[in-house]
N, C-alpha and C positions, 0 to 999 in steps of 0.2 A: 701568394695571391698575385704578385707582380708578374710571375711567369705566365699567368693566364692571359695577360694582355697581348701575347703573341698570336692568339687565335682570332680569326675573323668573326666568328659567331660564338658568343658565350651565352649560354642559357642557364637560368636559375630555376630550379624545380623545388617547390616547397613540398617536402615529404610529410611533415607534421608540424603543428604549431599549437601553442597554448598561450592565450592572452588573459590577463587579469588586471583589475584596477587595485591599487594599493588600498588596504582597508583603513589605514591611518591618514594618508595624504591622498584624497580623492582626485587630485590633479596630476597624479603620477600613475603610469601603467607600465606593465612589463609583458614582454613576449619572449617565450622560449621556442625555438624552432629548429628543425632538422632540415637542411637544404642540401641539394645536390647541384654542383656546378659542372657543366660539360662544355668543352670547346669542340666545335665540329667543323670539319672541312667537308661540306656536302651533307650527306645524310647520315654517315657513320661517325659517331664521336670518336676522336682519337685520344681523348683524355677525359676522365671524370673524377670528381672528388666530393666527399661528403663532409659537411661542416655542421657543428653545433653552434647556433647563433643565439645571442642574448641581446634583446633590445630594451631600452628604457624610453618611455614616451612621457612628455609633459603636455598638459592641456594649456593652451594659450589662445585667447580670443575665440573660444568656442570650438577650436579644432585641436587635434592631437599632432604634436611635432616630435620628430625623433631627436632625442637628447644624447643617447649613447648607443653604440653598437660594439659588440665584442664577439669574436668567433674563435673557434679552435679547430 
């Protein structure tokens, strides 16, 4: 991921996502997503990578806040 910082323009494209609230702990939620990252110099991307992302959300003061993020 650190190598991506060398690009001027980094784009994140959500390819798919599935979100759900925990059935036992209603103040926890989860999202599984497939994202694509591209680094572009102008219009043509010179690098692209696909990641599986898992997010854990906690409800706090009426809003959802990101608690954990993991990717492969």
